[in-house]
SELOKOL-627126 format. One line per 8 residues: number of its first residue (from 1); their letters; for each residue y, z, x of N, C-alpha, C. Coordinates in pm, whole numbers, padded with zeros to 5 digits, always signed. Layout:
N
NUM = A = Y/Z/X/Y/Z/X/Y/Z/X | ...
This chain:
244
1 = SLIPGILK = -00241/-02305/-00318/-00174/-02177/-00294/-00044/-02171/-00375 | -00006/-02050/-00413/+00122/-02030/-00481/+00237/-02009/-00382 | +00204/-01997/-00253/+00305/-01962/-00153/+00417/-02067/-00142 | +00387/-02196/-00133/+00498/-02294/-00122/+00596/-02285/-00239 | +00545/-02269/-00360/+00633/-02261/-00476/+00723/-02139/-00474 | +00667/-02025/-00436/+00748/-01903/-00435/+00849/-01905/-00320 | +00816/-01974/-00209/+00912/-01988/-00100/+01028/-02080/-00140 | +00999/-02182/-00220/+01106/-02268/-00270/+01200/-02188/-00360
9 = AIYWNINS = +01143/-02094/-00439/+01226/-02010/-00526/+01314/-01917/-00442 | +01259/-01864/-00332/+01338/-01778/-00243/+01452/-01857/-00180 | +01421/-01979/-00133/+01524/-02064/-00072/+01636/-02091/-00173 | +01601/-02125/-00297/+01700/-02157/-00400/+01788/-02035/-00427 | +01727/-01916/-00435/+01804/-01794/-00463/+01899/-01760/-00348 | +01851/-01771/-00226/+01936/-01740/-00110/+02054/-01836/-00106 | +02030/-01963/-00133/+02139/-02061/-00137/+02239/-02032/-00249 | +02192/-01961/-00352/+02279/-01923/-00464/+02339/-01783/-00444
17 = KHRDLNLF = +02329/-01731/-00320/+02388/-01603/-00281/+02315/-01483/-00340 | +02189/-01501/-00379/+02106/-01389/-00421/+02004/-01363/-00311 | +02028/-01262/-00230/+01946/-01242/-00110/+01845/-01128/-00125 | +01868/-01036/-00215/+01777/-00922/-00232/+01681/-00955/-00345 | +01560/-00997/-00309/+01471/-01062/-00404/+01339/-00988/-00420 | +01295/-00981/-00546/+01163/-00929/-00580/+01104/-01027/-00682 | +01015/-01113/-00637/+00965/-01222/-00722/+00813/-01213/-00737 | +00765/-01266/-00850/+00620/-01280/-00864/+00590/-01406/-00944
25 = EIGNVYRS = +00468/-01453/-00931/+00422/-01568/-01009/+00272/-01555/-01031 | +00228/-01592/-01151/+00085/-01603/-01181/+00058/-01748/-01215 | -00039/-01808/-01150/-00070/-01948/-01175/-00208/-01983/-01122 | -00256/-02100/-01158/-00388/-02144/-01113/-00380/-02212/-00977 | -00481/-02189/-00895/-00495/-02260/-00769/-00632/-02328/-00769 | -00648/-02423/-00679/-00768/-02505/-00678/-00823/-02513/-00536 | -00953/-02500/-00525/-01016/-02513/-00393/-01148/-02588/-00408 | -01180/-02661/-00303/-01302/-02741/-00307/-01423/-02653/-00276
33 = CEKNNVIE = -01537/-02692/-00327/-01661/-02622/-00297/-01771/-02725/-00277 | -01896/-02683/-00286/-02007/-02774/-00258/-02012/-02889/-00358 | -02071/-03001/-00315/-02092/-03119/-00398/-01961/-03178/-00452 | -01855/-03161/-00372/-01724/-03218/-00407/-01666/-03167/-00538 | -01712/-03050/-00580/-01656/-02987/-00700/-01529/-02910/-00664 | -01448/-02884/-00764/-01324/-02808/-00745/-01328/-02685/-00834 | -01294/-02571/-00775/-01289/-02445/-00851/-01144/-02414/-00884 | -01119/-02383/-01010/-00984/-02341/-01054/-00989/-02192/-01084
41 = EPHLAMAM = -00895/-02116/-01026/-00891/-01973/-01053/-00749/-01922/-01052 | -00721/-01818/-01133/-00586/-01765/-01140/-00552/-01678/-01019 | -00431/-01695/-00968/-00383/-01615/-00855/-00254/-01543/-00895 | -00227/-01435/-00826/-00100/-01364/-00835/-00033/-01371/-00699 | +00095/-01409/-00698/+00176/-01405/-00575/+00294/-01313/-00599 | +00328/-01234/-00499/+00444/-01145/-00504/+00520/-01161/-00373 | +00652/-01162/-00380/+00733/-01179/-00260/+00855/-01089/-00267 | +00895/-01035/-00151/+01014/-00951/-00141/+01091/-00988/-00016
49 = SGAAETGW = +01224/-00986/-00027/+01309/-01011/+00090/+01444/-00944/+00068 | +01521/-00932/+00177/+01654/-00873/+00166/+01651/-00723/+00175 | +01745/-00659/+00105/+01761/-00513/+00114/+01676/-00442/+00010 | +01624/-00327/+00050/+01545/-00245/-00042/+01633/-00146/-00117 | +01735/-00095/-00050/+01824/+00004/-00110/+01968/-00047/-00104 | +02032/-00054/-00219/+02169/-00105/-00220/+02265/-00014/-00297 | +02216/+00097/-00350/+02302/+00187/-00427/+02395/+00267/-00337 | +02504/+00320/-00396/+02602/+00394/-00316/+02548/+00530/-00271
57 = LSRKRMIS = +02445/+00580/-00337/+02390/+00709/-00299/+02285/+00698/-00187 | +02233/+00579/-00167/+02126/+00562/-00070/+02169/+00469/+00042 | +02122/+00500/+00161/+02154/+00418/+00277/+02081/+00284/+00268 | +02152/+00178/+00297/+02091/+00046/+00287/+01985/+00027/+00395 | +01872/-00025/+00357/+01768/-00063/+00452/+01703/-00191/+00403 | +01638/-00260/+00494/+01577/-00387/+00460/+01434/-00366/+00411 | +01389/-00459/+00329/+01252/-00457/+00278/+01153/-00452/+00394 | +01042/-00382/+00375/+00937/-00375/+00477/+00802/-00412/+00415
65 = FFDLKGVF = +00704/-00425/+00500/+00566/-00450/+00458/+00521/-00346/+00356 | +00561/-00221/+00378/+00511/-00112/+00294/+00576/-00110/+00156 | +00693/-00170/+00142/+00752/-00182/+00009/+00665/-00270/-00081 | +00627/-00385/-00029/+00547/-00478/-00109/+00407/-00421/-00133 | +00347/-00366/-00030/+00215/-00304/-00047/+00222/-00194/-00152 | +00329/-00113/-00147/+00343/-00003/-00242/+00357/-00051/-00385 | +00433/-00157/-00408/+00447/-00213/-00543/+00310/-00257/-00596 | +00233/-00322/-00511/+00102/-00370/-00554/+00006/-00255/-00581
73 = VVLTEKLG = +00011/-00150/-00500/-00076/-00035/-00522/-00044/+00033/-00656 | +00085/+00047/-00686/+00124/+00106/-00815/+00071/+00020/-00930 | +00083/-00113/-00918/+00032/-00202/-01021/-00117/-00182/-01043 | -00195/-00182/-00936/-00340/-00169/-00951/-00379/-00032/-01005 | -00307/+00072/-00964/-00336/+00205/-01018/-00310/+00210/-01168 | -00201/+00148/-01213/-00170/+00145/-01356/-00277/+00069/-01435 | -00342/-00028/-01370/-00446/-00107/-01436/-00585/-00045/-01421 | -00593/+00070/-01352/-00722/+00135/-01332/-00811/+00063/-01234
81 = IEVTFTPT = -00752/-00005/-01137/-00827/-00084/-01039/-00803/-00027/-00899 | -00909/-00018/-00821/-00898/+00036/-00685/-00916/-00075/-00583 | -00816/-00092/-00497/-00823/-00192/-00390/-00809/-00121/-00256 | -00854/-00186/-00150/-00839/-00133/-00015/-00775/-00239/+00074 | -00714/-00192/+00183/-00642/-00279/+00275/-00700/-00264/+00415 | -00714/-00376/+00485/-00764/-00374/+00622/-00673/-00459/+00709 | -00612/-00401/+00814/-00526/-00481/+00903/-00603/-00600/+00960 | -00536/-00713/+00971/-00602/-00833/+01023/-00501/-00920/+01097
89 = DKIPYFST = -00549/-00994/+01197/-00465/-01091/+01267/-00523/-01231/+01254 | -00605/-01252/+01152/-00677/-01378/+01135/-00613/-01470/+01031 | -00493/-01434/+00983/-00425/-01520/+00885/-00312/-01590/+00958 | -00321/-01721/+00979/-00229/-01790/+01070/-00083/-01789/+01027 | -00054/-01778/+00897/+00086/-01786/+00853/+00151/-01650/+00839 | +00080/-01542/+00873/+00137/-01407/+00872/+00148/-01354/+01014 | +00261/-01289/+01046/+00275/-01225/+01177/+00222/-01082/+01172 | +00234/-01017/+01059/+00175/-00885/+01035/+00105/-00894/+00901
97 = AASIRYED = -00022/-00852/+00894/-00094/-00876/+00770/-00206/-00776/+00749 | -00249/-00766/+00623/-00368/-00690/+00586/-00442/-00771/+00481 | -00575/-00771/+00493/-00655/-00833/+00387/-00673/-00731/+00275 | -00687/-00781/+00153/-00700/-00696/+00035/-00842/-00714/-00019 | -00910/-00602/-00039/-01049/-00607/-00082/-01065/-00537/-00217 | -01142/-00600/-00304/-01173/-00542/-00434/-01323/-00557/-00458 | -01391/-00442/-00481/-01535/-00441/-00503/-01610/-00518/-00394 | -01578/-00485/-00269/-01645/-00541/-00151/-01616/-00688/-00125
105 = NIIGSVGR = -01525/-00748/-00201/-01488/-00887/-00178/-01341/-00897/-00137 | -01312/-00979/-00037/-01172/-01004/+00000/-01111/-01097/-00104 | -01006/-01051/-00171/-00945/-01128/-00278/-00810/-01188/-00238 | -00759/-01152/-00120/-00630/-01207/-00078/-00574/-01130/+00040 | -00444/-01142/+00059/-00381/-01080/+00175/-00235/-01050/+00145 | -00177/-00965/+00228/-00035/-00928/+00217/+00020/-00920/+00359 | +00144/-00965/+00378/+00199/-00956/+00513/+00339/-01016/+00523 | +00387/-01019/+00647/+00517/-01079/+00678/+00493/-01221/+00726
113 = LEKEILDK = +00564/-01315/+00666/+00543/-01455/+00701/+00597/-01486/+00840 | +00526/-01576/+00908/+00569/-01621/+01041/+00703/-01693/+01031 | +00785/-01677/+01135/+00916/-01743/+01137/+00902/-01895/+01131 | +00797/-01947/+01192/+00775/-02092/+01191/+00762/-02144/+01048 | +00695/-02069/+00961/+00680/-02108/+00821/+00815/-02100/+00750 | +00887/-01990/+00773/+01017/-01972/+00708/+01114/-02082/+00749 | +01109/-02124/+00876/+01198/-02230/+00924/+01175/-02361/+00848 | +01050/-02387/+00812/+01019/-02510/+00739/+01083/-02511/+00600
121 = FDIDEDVY = +01111/-02391/+00548/+01175/-02380/+00416/+01324/-02343/+00427 | +01377/-02345/+00550/+01517/-02310/+00575/+01553/-02172/+00523 | +01461/-02076/+00542/+01485/-01937/+00503/+01515/-01858/+00629 | +01629/-01787/+00629/+01676/-01725/+00752/+01659/-01573/+00755 | +01572/-01517/+00672/+01546/-01374/+00679/+01398/-01346/+00652 | +01356/-01224/+00685/+01215/-01189/+00670/+01172/-01197/+00524 | +01050/-01245/+00505/+00989/-01250/+00371/+00851/-01185/+00380 | +00826/-01092/+00289/+00695/-01028/+00278/+00628/-01083/+00153
129 = LLEISIKD = +00504/-01124/+00169/+00440/-01198/+00061/+00296/-01155/+00043 | +00252/-01157/-00080/+00114/-01122/-00117/+00060/-01232/-00207 | -00065/-01272/-00183/-00132/-01362/-00276/-00277/-01320/-00290 | -00323/-01306/-00416/-00461/-01265/-00441/-00518/-01345/-00557 | -00651/-01353/-00558/-00723/-01403/-00675/-00737/-01289/-00774 | -00706/-01314/-00901/-00714/-01207/-01001/-00823/-01231/-01105 | -00913/-01326/-01081/-01014/-01359/-01182/-01107/-01241/-01210 | -01143/-01164/-01108/-01231/-01049/-01129/-01153/-00927/-01176
137 = MIKEAVLE = -01032/-00910/-01126/-00951/-00796/-01165/-00915/-00800/-01313 | -00891/-00921/-01365/-00855/-00936/-01506/-00964/-00877/-01596 | -01089/-00898/-01558/-01201/-00851/-01640/-01209/-00699/-01642 | -01168/-00634/-01534/-01185/-00490/-01521/-01059/-00410/-01554 | -00946/-00477/-01573/-00820/-00405/-01596/-00827/-00321/-01723 | -00775/-00199/-01714/-00770/-00107/-01829/-00626/-00105/-01880 | -00606/-00154/-02001/-00471/-00169/-02055/-00434/-00061/-02156 | -00530/+00025/-02193/-00497/+00132/-02287/-00401/+00232/-02224
145 = KKFRAIPR = -00305/+00278/-02300/-00213/+00380/-02251/-00282/+00516/-02254 | -00255/+00595/-02152/-00314/+00730/-02144/-00202/+00832/-02131 | -00218/+00942/-02199/-00119/+01048/-02196/-00186/+01178/-02154 | -00109/+01263/-02087/-00161/+01394/-02051/-00051/+01496/-02071 | -00092/+01618/-02097/+00004/+01724/-02125/+00084/+01760/-02000 | +00207/+01805/-02022/+00288/+01856/-01912/+00220/+01981/-01856 | +00208/+01993/-01722/+00137/+02108/-01664/+00196/+02242/-01708 | +00108/+02333/-01744/+00150/+02468/-01785/+00162/+02562/-01666
153 = FPSIMRDI = +00094/+02530/-01557/+00089/+02620/-01443/+00155/+02553/-01321 | +00215/+02632/-01233/+00290/+02575/-01121/+00200/+02517/-01012 | +00257/+02425/-00936/+00187/+02368/-00821/+00219/+02448/-00696 | +00130/+02436/-00598/+00153/+02493/-00465/+00148/+02378/-00365 | +00248/+02371/-00279/+00255/+02264/-00179/+00212/+02317/-00042 | +00132/+02239/+00029/+00093/+02271/+00165/+00107/+02146/+00250 | +00159/+02162/+00372/+00176/+02050/+00464/+00065/+02048/+00568 | +00032/+01928/+00612/-00058/+01909/+00725/+00015/+01822/+00827
161 = SLVCGRDV = +00048/+01879/+00942/+00112/+01805/+01050/+00004/+01771/+01153 | -00026/+01643/+01166/-00140/+01603/+01248/-00102/+01500/+01352 | -00188/+01488/+01452/-00176/+01387/+01557/-00306/+01309/+01562 | -00296/+01175/+01558/-00416/+01093/+01562/-00387/+00965/+01638 | -00490/+00892/+01674/-00474/+00766/+01744/-00403/+00663/+01658 | -00331/+00571/+01722/-00259/+00467/+01648/-00353/+00372/+01575 | -00480/+00371/+01613/-00577/+00284/+01546/-00634/+00349/+01420 | -00600/+00475/+01394/-00647/+00542/+01273/-00558/+00497/+01156
169 = TAESLLNA = -00619/+00442/+01053/-00542/+00386/+00942/-00508/+00494/+00839 | -00402/+00467/+00762/-00364/+00557/+00653/-00477/+00569/+00552 | -00545/+00458/+00528/-00655/+00460/+00430/-00767/+00554/+00473 | -00802/+00551/+00603/-00910/+00638/+00650/-00868/+00785/+00644 | -00741/+00814/+00671/-00693/+00952/+00660/-00698/+01001/+00516 | -00652/+00917/+00423/-00655/+00956/+00282/-00798/+00974/+00233 | -00887/+00886/+00274/-01027/+00897/+00232/-01089/+01028/+00282 | -01059/+01063/+00408/-01113/+01187/+00463/-01059/+01309/+00388
177 = MREASSDM = -00932/+01305/+00351/-00874/+01417/+00276/-00932/+01426/+00135 | -00950/+01310/+00071/-01004/+01310/-00065/-01150/+01355/-00068 | -01226/+01317/+00035/-01366/+01356/+00042/-01383/+01508/+00037 | -01292/+01578/+00104/-01304/+01723/+00115/-01223/+01797/+00010 | -01155/+01725/-00078/-01067/+01791/-00176/-01145/+01828/-00301 | -01073/+01872/-00403/-01132/+01909/-00531/-01038/+01864/-00641 | -01072/+01899/-00765/-00987/+01863/-00879/-00851/+01931/-00871 | -00838/+02031/-00788/-00711/+02102/-00776/-00609/+02025/-00692
185 = VKGITLVD = -00655/+01922/-00618/-00562/+01839/-00541/-00504/+01734/-00635 | -00374/+01743/-00663/-00308/+01653/-00758/-00230/+01540/-00690 | -00205/+01554/-00561/-00131/+01448/-00493/-00131/+01467/-00343 | -00136/+01355/-00269/-00127/+01356/-00123/-00021/+01254/-00084 | +00083/+01300/-00015/+00197/+01214/+00016/+00229/+01219/+00165 | +00248/+01101/+00225/+00297/+01094/+00363/+00448/+01110/+00359 | +00500/+01215/+00422/+00644/+01243/+00415/+00717/+01216/+00546 | +00644/+01203/+00657/+00712/+01175/+00783/+00615/+01116/+00884
193 = KYAGKQIP = +00670/+01032/+00971/+00595/+00974/+01082/+00684/+00984/+01204 | +00631/+01035/+01314/+00718/+01060/+01427/+00647/+01031/+01559 | +00729/+01011/+01660/+00681/+00986/+01795/+00781/+01052/+01890 | +00749/+01053/+02017/+00839/+01114/+02114/+00763/+01183/+02224 | +00834/+01265/+02299/+00772/+01331/+02414/+00657/+01423/+02373 | +00667/+01480/+02252/+00564/+01576/+02211/+00435/+01506/+02166 | +00439/+01372/+02150/+00322/+01297/+02106/+00267/+01216/+02223 | +00138/+01231/+02258/+00082/+01157/+02373/+00088/+01005/+02351
201 = EGFQGLLY = +00087/+00933/+02460/+00087/+00787/+02456/-00036/+00737/+02380 | -00015/+00641/+02291/-00125/+00586/+02213/-00159/+00664/+02088 | -00080/+00768/+02062/-00104/+00851/+01943/+00018/+00848/+01852 | +00001/+00899/+01730/+00110/+00908/+01634/+00107/+01043/+01565 | +00224/+01091/+01528/+00235/+01215/+01455/+00267/+01187/+01309 | +00195/+01250/+01219/+00213/+01228/+01075/+00221/+01362/+01003 | +00304/+01365/+00900/+00316/+01485/+00818/+00280/+01449/+00675 | +00171/+01508/+00625/+00127/+01488/+00487/+00157/+01614/+00405
209 = RIEYRDDS = +00195/+01592/+00281/+00217/+01704/+00188/+00115/+01693/+00074 | +00044/+01802/+00052/-00060/+01806/-00051/-00016/+01898/-00165 | -00028/+01848/-00287/+00004/+01927/-00406/-00125/+01982/-00466 | -00130/+02114/-00482/-00245/+02180/-00543/-00203/+02239/-00679 | -00289/+02221/-00779/-00262/+02282/-00910/-00392/+02291/-00989 | -00409/+02402/-01056/-00520/+02419/-01149/-00463/+02418/-01290 | -00513/+02330/-01375/-00457/+02315/-01509/-00500/+02426/-01604 | -00587/+02517/-01557/-00634/+02624/-01645/-00588/+02763/-01603
217 = RTLTDKAV = -00527/+02775/-01485/-00486/+02907/-01437/-00384/+02891/-01325 | -00321/+03003/-01290/-00230/+03004/-01176/-00311/+03017/-01047 | -00289/+02928/-00953/-00365/+02930/-00828/-00324/+03047/-00739 | -00419/+03095/-00663/-00390/+03195/-00561/-00383/+03127/-00425 | -00313/+03192/-00332/-00304/+03137/-00196/-00442/+03125/-00134 | -00529/+03220/-00164/-00663/+03219/-00105/-00741/+03095/-00149 | -00732/+03060/-00277/-00805/+02943/-00328/-00752/+02815/-00264 | -00619/+02809/-00246/-00559/+02691/-00185/-00597/+02680/-00039
225 = EEIHNRIK = -00592/+02790/+00033/-00623/+02788/+00176/-00767/+02743/+00201 | -00858/+02780/+00112/-00998/+02741/+00128/-01013/+02589/+00125 | -00948/+02524/+00027/-00957/+02378/+00017/-00877/+02314/+00131 | -00760/+02370/+00162/-00674/+02314/+00266/-00746/+02313/+00401 | -00814/+02421/+00433/-00888/+02428/+00559/-01007/+02332/+00559 | -01068/+02314/+00442/-01179/+02219/+00432/-01130/+02076/+00458 | -01014/+02044/+00406/-00956/+01911/+00428/-00926/+01891/+00577 | -00865/+01992/+00640/-00834/+01980/+00782/-00961/+01966/+00865
233 = GNLSSKLG = -01065/+02040/+00827/-01191/+02031/+00899/-01252/+01893/+00890 | -01241/+01830/+00773/-01296/+01695/+00756/-01217/+01592/+00836 | -01085/+01607/+00840/-01002/+01519/+00922/-01042/+01528/+01069 | -01064/+01650/+01114/-01098/+01672/+01254/-01236/+01615/+01289 | -01336/+01641/+01203/-01473/+01598/+01233/-01492/+01449/+01214 | -01426/+01389/+01115/-01448/+01248/+01086/-01362/+01156/+01172 | -01237/+01200/+01202/-01142/+01109/+01267/-01086/+01163/+01399 | -01131/+01279/+01443/-01084/+01333/+01569/-00939/+01374/+01567
241 = VSFR = -00888/+01411/+01448/-00749/+01450/+01432/-00725/+01588/+01491 | -00609/+01607/+01555/-00566/+01741/+01597/-00441/+01778/+01516 | -00406/+01906/+01518/-00298/+01955/+01432/-00190/+02021/+01513 | -00065/+02004/+01467/+00050/+02061/+01536/+00090/+02191/+01467
């Protein structure tokens, strides 16, 4: 595993008064297989700790699971690779974790390291870490640069304020929205998550913003509403979502 090495690097940096860390390493790992053979394969490890925002214009906050997951998602999107995440509690050294799947195979995991592990390395703050096998991803990565024209026609934004069970994942919500969308949907963004008296116990409130644009003409409200209602209908039928 690359994890011990990257944790030693975190410990060294913290001792040197560098606490806000974004580290990565690519290296070979080795695992045994049948007939006492050893398989060597390249892995990628990424780790984040400390503060996420330190500028004078932004309020300071600490790194979270979603910061690291987001960095990895941007990387895979840039490489033309699609990965999925599944929450899991079966990784003993993570207190919060998700397995990472590529082409129906689990290639690694991402999560927050257990305090017991951090104590062994004398690290006194949360560390979020990802490690994956990249042997298959390397073969499929698209490295050519792609360019597209600046949009000539304006976008229309529509919000969906929904309530769903806490067991409904972000991935399943996005999949349901994409299934019912069209080429006119240019972006889907989670802009707020809320709870409180207005949200029933065991449920969560989410606000998604959808960007609609047609690259060949100016969209009408009627065309947008047709797709928007189709997306809401799919969320309701597939995941039992209600709307606020």
